[in-house]
N, C-alpha and C positions, 0 to 999 in steps of 0.2 A: 615541573616534569622534565625528565631527561628527553632531549630530541631523539626520536626513533631512528634507527638505521634504515628501515624500510617500512613500506605500508602493504598490507594485504587487505584489499577491498573485495568483500563478496556480495552479491546481489541474489535475492531469493530465487531459487530455480523454478521458472514457471512450469506449471503442470501441463504435460503434452497431451491434453485432450481437448484443446480449443486454443483459439488465437489470442493475441494480446489487445487488451482494451485499455481506454485512457485511466481507468482506476489503477490498473497495474502500474502504469507509467507515473502517474502522479504519487502513488503510494512508495514506489520502490525505485525504478529505473531512471527517472529524471534526476532526483537528488543523488543517486549513486554516481551517475555519470558527471553531474556538476562537480561533485567532490574529487572524483578521480581526476578530471581535466584541470581542477585546481591544483591538485598535488603535482600534476605533470609539469604544468607551466611554472611551478615553483622550483622544478629540477629534483623533486624528490623520487626515491626509488620506490616505484609503486606498481602493482599488477592488480588488475580487476578480473574476477572470476565469476562466471555464470554458466548456465547450460540447462537442458531440459531434465526436468524431474519425469521419469518415464515408467515408474512402477506404481502399484496400488490398485485397488478394486474399481475406482471409477473408470479406468482405462480398460480393465476387462470387461466391465459392464457395457461401456461404449462399443467394444469390439464386437461383443456377443449381439448387441442390438443391430450393428450394421452388418453382421455376417462376415466379418474380417478377423484377421489375427491382430492381437495387441500390438505386435511390431508394425503392422502397417498403420495403425493409428499414430503411434508415436513417430514414426517417419515422416508422416504427413505434417504434423503440427511442429515438429523440430525444425523441418525445412522452412515451413511458412514464418515461424516466429524468428529464426535466425536472420532471414533475410529483411524482416520488418524491422528488427533492431539496427541492422547495418544500414539500411535505407534512412532511418530516423537520426543515424548519427550517434547512437549508444556505442561506444568504443570499448568492448570487452577485449582483454588481452586473449581470452579463450572463451568460446561458447561451446561447452561439451555436452555430453549426455550420459545419463546414468544406465544405459543399455549397453555400453561398449565394454570391452574386455578389461581395460585398465581400471574402470570402476568396480566391475565384479571382483577384481583381484584385490583391490584396495579395501572393498568392503568386507571381503572375507577375512583378509588378514587382520582387519581391525577387530572383528568378531572374535577371532580365534586369539587374539592377544588378551582381550578381556576373559574370554572363557578359559584360557590356561591358567590365568591369574586368580581364578575364582570370584570374578566379579558379578557372575549372574546367579541368579536363584532359579532352579528348576522346579516347575510346578505341572502337576497333572490336573487338569480342569475339565468340566463338563462344556461341551460346545455343541451347537446345533449342527446336524449332519442331515443332508438331503439323500435319502435312500434311492430316489428315482435317478437324480443326477450323478449319484455316487461321488459326493464331494462334501467336505466341510464348507459351512457357510460364513462368510465374513458378515459382520454385523449389518452393513448396508445391503447384504442380499436377503435380509430379513424384515418383514414388515409385520405389524400386529397392531393391537389396541393399547394406546398408552395408559398406564395404570393411574396416571395423574389427572389427565383432563379427559379421558375417553376418545381421544381421536383415534380413528380406526385405520389410519395410514401411517402410523409412527415407524421410524426406521429402528433397527436394532442398536443404534449408538446414540440416537436423539430423536426426540418428538419435535418436528418442525412447527407444530401447532402451538405448543406451550413453551418451547425452547429447553425443556428439561433433558439433560445428558442421561442416557439409559445404558443399561446392559441388556443384551439380547434376551436373557433369561427373565428380565422384568416385564417383557411384553406378554399381554393376554391374547390368546387365539393366534399365536405366531404362524406364519406361513413363508415358505421359500420364494423368492422372487425369481429363482431359476426355472422351477418346475410347476410352482404353484401348490405343491403338496405341504402336508404337515411335517415339519422336520422333527427329528427326534434328538435327544441329547446323547453325545457319544464322548468318551473320554479321549483327551488328546494332550500330549505333552509340549510345553513351551518353556522358552527362557525369558526371564523378566530382569530388568535393570532395577535395583532396589533404591529408588530415588530418596525414599524416606531416610536412608542411612547418610546421605549428604545435605540434610536439611540444616544443620548447624553450621556447615562450611558455607552453604548458599546464603544463608542469613547474613553471614559476615561479609562475604565477597560482594554481594548485590546491595544489601540494605545498609552496610557501613562503608564499604570500600568505594562504592560507586553511586554516591548520592547526587552526582552531578548528571546522571542519566536524565533523559526527558521524562517529564512528570507522568505522561501516559504510560510509558515502559516500566518505570519504577512502581508506579501504582499497581499495575496488573502483576508483576512479580510479587509484590508484598501480599496482595490478596491471596494468591496461590500459596505462598510460604506460610501465611497465617492459618490457612485452613489445614494445613498439613498435607505431605506428599505420600504417595503410594507406590509400591512397585509397579512398573509398566512393562508389558510383554514387548520383546524385541524380534519375536518370530510370529509367523502365521501360517495357517493351512491355506495355500494357494500355489498355483503352478505358474505364476508370472512374477518374476523378480529374482533377487540374488539367492541362490540356495543357501540354506543354513549349512555351513561347512564342518558338521560334526557327524559321526556315525550315528545312525538311528533317527536321522531328521529327514528322511526321504518325504518328499511332498510337502516341505516346509520352506519358506523364503523369509528373509529378513523383512521385518515390518517397514513399511515405506519411511515412517517417521525416523527410523534408525538408519535407514539406507541412505536417504536423501542428503542430510547435511554432510554425510561422508563424500558426496559428490563435490563438494568444494576442494576436498584433499585430492580427489582422484583427478579432477580437472587441473589443479596446479601440478600434480605429479606428471600429467601428460604433457603439460606445457614447458615445464622447466626441469632439467637435470638436477639443478640444486634446490628442488622444490622444498626439502626439509628446512632449509634455510628461512623459508617463509612461514613454516609451521611449527618449528621447534626451537628456533633461536629467539631468547628474550628480548633481542634487539628489534624484533618485528612488531609492528602495532597493527592488529586486526580489527576490522570495523564491518559488522553486518548491517546492510541495508534491507529491511523487510517491511511488510505490512503488519497491522496489529493483530491479525489472525495467526501470525507467526511468531509472536512475542515469547510465549511460553517454550516453544520448541528451540529458540535460539538463545534465550537467557537462563533457562533452567535445565532442559533436557540435554541438549547438545554440549553445554559446558560440564554437565556431569559425565557425559560420555568421555570427553576430553580428559577429565580430572581423573576419572577410573583408568584410562589407558596410561596416563603418567608421563608421557613424553611431549605432549602438545602444549602450545600456548593457549591462553584463553582470550575471548574478545575483550578489547578496551572499551568499545562502545556499541550500542545496538539502536541507533536512531531511527526507530520505527515511526512510520506514519499511520493516521487514521484511515477512514475510507472516504473515497470521492463518490458523491451522488451525481446523477444526471438529470437535469431539468427538474429538481426537487422530487427525484424518485430514485429508489436504490437501485444501483446497477445489477443487473440480473442477466447472467449468460443464458439460462433456460428460457427467459422471456425475450431474449434479443435485445434487451434494454441495455444499449451500450455504444459507444463509438469505438469501432475496432481500428487498430493501428493501420493494417494493411488497406482498409477501405478509405481512411482519411488520406494516406498517401496517393491513392488514386484520385481523390476527389480535390485535394489541395497540393498538386505537384509542385515542389520547390519551396512549399511553405512549412518545411519541418520546425523552423525556428519559431514561427507563429504559435504552434501548439506547445513547444517546449517552454516558451515565455508564459502562455496563458496557465499552463498547469503548474509551473513554478510559482506563478504570482498568487494562485488560489490553492496552493498545496494543502492538503489536510494535516498540518504538522501536530497538532495537539488536539484537535477534535475534527469530527466529519465536516466535510465542506461539499459545496454544490459547483457543478460546471454547467454553465448554460451557454448556448451558441450565440445569444446576444451579447454576453460579457466577453466571449471569445472575439466577437466582431469589434466590440468597443476597444478592447486592449490593443488589437491590431491597429485600428484606424486612429484612436485618439492618443496612443502611447508610441507604439513602434514606427507608425508613419509620421504623426504629427510632431513627436518629439525627436526620437532618435534619428530617423530618416531624414527629417527636414533640416536638422542641424548638420549632419554630415553633407547632405546634398549642397546647403549653402556655402559651407566652408571650402568644399572642393571646387564647386562651380564658380565661385568668386575668384578663387586662385587661378583657376585657368583662364578666367576672363581678363582680369586685370595684370596677371604676372606671368602669362604664357605656361601656366602649369608648373611654375617652380616655387618652392618655398621662399617667401620673401624673408629678408633679414630683418629683425626687430630693432628698433631704436630704443630710446629711453622708456622705461616702464613707469606708469604713473600708480597711484596707490591702488586703483580698482584692479589694474592688471596684476599687481603682485597679490592681492586678495584672492582673486580668481586662481591664480596658480598655486597658492597655498591650499585652497579648497580642494584641488584635485588630490593632493597628499592626504587631506584629512578624510576624503571620501574613500580613498583606496584602503586607509586603516581601518575604517568602518566595515567595509566589505569583507575584508580579511578576518576581522574579530567575529563577524556573523558567520562566515563559512566555518571557521574553526570550531564554533559552537553548533554547527548543523542547523542554522536558522537561515534556510535557503530563501524564503520569501522576503526576509528583511535584508538579505545580501543582495538580491535582485533589485530591490527598491533603491538602496544606497548605489548600486552600479548605474541604474538609470539616472540617478541624481547627477551624474557626471554629464550625461547628455543634457539634461535639463540646465545645468550650469552652462554648457556651452550655448545653448539655445538663448538663455537670458542674456548672456555676454554679447552675442550678436545683435540681439534686439535692442540692448542698451546703446551699443556703441555705433551702430547703423553705418557699417563701412561703405554700403552702396551710396550713401549720402555724401561721406566724407572724401570719396575718391576724387571729386572735382576740385576740392579745396586743400586737401592735407593728405597726400599719397603716403608720405612717411608714417602718419599715423595708422593709415589703412595697412601697410606693411606689418605693423606691430600687431594690429588687431588679428590678421588672418594668420600670421605666425602662430599666435597663441591659440586661435581656433584650430589649427593644424595640430598643434601639440596635444590639444584635448582629444582630438579625433584619434591620434596614435595611441594616447592612453587607453581610449575605449577598446582598441584592439587587444589589449592585455586584460583589462578589468572584466569585459564582457565575454571573454573567450570561454570560461567555463559553462556559460548560460547559452550562447547564441553562436555555436561554432561555424555554421554555414555563413552567417551574416559577417562574422569576423573575417572568414577567409576572403570574402568579397572586399572588405575594407582594406585588407592587407594588399591585396592585388591592386586596388586603386592608389593606394599610398606607396606602392612598389617597396614594400618592406617585407622582411621575413618574421617569424614568430619572435616575439621578445618576452624575456623571462619576467616572472612576476615582479621580481625586485626592481625592475625598471619602471613600474607603475609609480606615477607621482612625480617622474622626472619631467621637467619642462623644456628640455632640449633633446627630445627623441628624434626629431627630424632636423638635419642641418640645412641652413640656408643655401638655396641653389639646387636642393634635391628635387628631382622631377617627379611629379604625380601624374595621374591619369585622369581623363574624363570619367566621372562616375556615371553609373546607371542608377536605377531606383533600388535602394536597399530593401524596401518593402512595399507592396502594392496594397492599394485599398481594396477591401473585401466588400462586395456589393451585398445589397439586401437579399437579392434573388439567391445568392450562393447560400446564405444562412436559411433562407427559407426552404430551399431544398433539403437542407439537413433536418429542419424541424418537420417537414412532410414525411420525411423517411421515418422518422421516429413515431409521427402520427399514424403512419400505416402499420407499424409495428404494434402500437397500441390497439388499433382497430382488429387486427389479426388476432391479438391476445384475448380480446373481449369476445370475439366470434367463436373462440375455441373454449371459452368457459363453460362450465356446466350450467345447465338450467337451473332456475331456482329451486331450492329444495320444496319438496311437496309438503302440504300442510299435515302436520302430526295428527294422530287419532285424537278424537274429542276427548274432553275431560269434564268432570262435573265442576259446578261453581263451587263445591265444597273443596274439590282438589286445589282449586286456584287459590282460595281464601287461606289454604295451610301455609302459602308463601308469605313470609314477612319480609316485604320489600320497602326499604325506607331511604330517604335522602341521607347523605353523610358528606363529610368534607375530608379531602386528603391533607393531612397535616404534616406528612413526611414521606419520602419514597427515595429508594435507591435500589440499584441494580443487584440481583442476586448473583454471587460470584460463580464462574464456570457455566454460566448459562447466557444465550444469546436474546431471549425473549422474556425473561421473568424479571418483574419488579416487585419488591417487597413494599407494600403500602401500610402506613399507620392511619387509621380512620377514627375521626370523631363522629359517632353515629348518633349522637344525641342521647343515647342510652348508656354507652360506655366507650372506652378506647380500645380498639381491636386491630389485629394484624390480618390483611389478606395478600395472598400472593396471586399475581395476574400475569398472564402472558401478552403483555402489551409493550415490552420494551422496545420492539422494532419500530413502533410508530410514535412513541412519546417518551421524552426525556424525563427524569425525575424533577428537574428543575421547572419544567413547563406545566406539569400537572399539580405540583404542590399548591395547596390552597383551593383547588378545584372541587366543586360540588358535584357529586356523582349519585347513582342509585345503587344500592347494594341488597342482596339477599342475606338477611341476618340469620335465619333459622336453617342454613344449610349444615349438614353434619361436617364438623371440622376434618381437614385432611391434611397429612404432612406431605409438604412438597419440598424436596431438597433439604429436608431436616427442619423445616419451618412450618409451624402449624398454622394453616390458613383457615381464619374463621368467617368464611362467607364467600360471596362471589360478587364482583362488579359487573353490571349489565352493560354490554357493548353491542352495538350494531356492526355487523361484518359484511363488507362487500364481496363480490365474486373473487377480486383479486387478493382478498384477505386484509385489505385495509380496514381499521377499526375506527369506530367513533363511539364516544360516550353517550350513554342514554342518560339525559340530565335534564332537570327542571328549566324551563325557559326563563324564569327569573330566581332571585335568590329566595330560598325558603329555610325554615327552621331545620337544623339537623334533627333526624328522627321523624320527620313528617313520613306518614305512610304513602306508599304509591299503590293507587287502587284502579 
């Protein structure tokens, strides 16, 4: 592949209705910053773009709940998140926002370009309208009964109970969340982007031309394309957002999914007079860093927007990560089950690199992963302190002690010395190869192997013992140890910027470019270094317990706010109960239902037949862990179509107050088809 002239790195615009938590960092911003820093230290032309996503219904709902304006909400969180990123060392070239004039102008121009060239479809559709509030209702402003599972608090776009995607008109007994009244259907005109017209192009561009994309990204795109695409509305009836810039569109704004990615363009336009060079010159290589919930928008929808406009380049890669859990539970902003970045910086001042390291080391690169405070402590104490910090401290302290803080000249090298120096070059190449492939966990592990190499070298050669009998040999040993330390300032730069800055200061050197890594003569003999401090401090059990206690308080508070146990339902006759045909069955296959968060399609051996059941359990169970599991199933439930799949029964589950599910299963292995009485 031809070397690009420049790089454009975008990071998902965080939604400005709440603060940043560790899930956001692990999924998007730590890998984005690592990659950008890597390109910079290589001397590449690179700009990193981010900003606040400030439009959409959740912001208007939060403003309504708090009795303030949407602008006050986005101003609050834009300021908080911008400062948190800066304090954490995430170096965006610009951190813009979608409520500013440049963005409004850019988004309007983009829409008008597509509109003028006939790229939209105009449709008049029925949409719910609140006569009391005198406004059209966005899907999230409507609740009702799910037609699939009967949950009576389903939203107009999705049922949170079974995970099924919905249209507001699918709901039974709909009601407005604004006034509580019964909404009415009213005709309204909107503009749609015909995604279906780009299906063949997308299949070639993604499925054939970008087979190198990460498996989780490629797989999700393939699933969407295999099911077929539909036109998608680019406008909605709302008073908060970029106004639709055509006559007759009063009271309508650009849909946030259309408006937000244009924020990358407007932010670049705000930053650089030559912004078009980064967006329209084929010599630019564009990479989107996002979480898995944004894959479809950045791999299918935004590329279609760019393709339809015609003058923009397309992303070269979209290395999306999966989700990070916290202490074996899903991170939830509504339940406050999260580690917020601004709170971490208050509780662990000066320890930014520890969190960067821990999040990169356990990054959810191809599947969901878990963050625990104990693992955080272990990575700090057993790796950063015991390996990296220990090696650097010994190399610098011994040099100051034996040679007055001046790099000693090395004499003849033995085979072990030459092997160690060669290993630095090999490790640098491994780090580079991993970073180029967006394998950041692997890259960090190889970078830390340089420190491990140095630690082992000092442990094997024991210069503190040799100093009494062979000072010349000690000079060689410490020279090599210092060359390894200097190499660490290059190789670890993308990962641990604060610690590397300390190292550079102690070594009295400037930033060295990536090409210098692997060089074994970075420090000249006689070069003066400083007395080091501690690169990392040990984290005590009491500090970790404080964080665990905070989470436990959150859990207790959530439990105290849970609804009381559901009352016992009306009595039924024994004959009514015997009408239920409940039997044991074994799950012989399972997989996720595309475009849903909670649905699994299960193939069951009931002892009577083989049948399919769709169950809303994907949030708590993966297909792999339940395949082969014996369950209880209602066999004579009337079949129901769920997402086009005929479900022939119902798995029995026990549900806790927090929604967590457990299988109702026999205590021992039974024959499939055994009646449950």
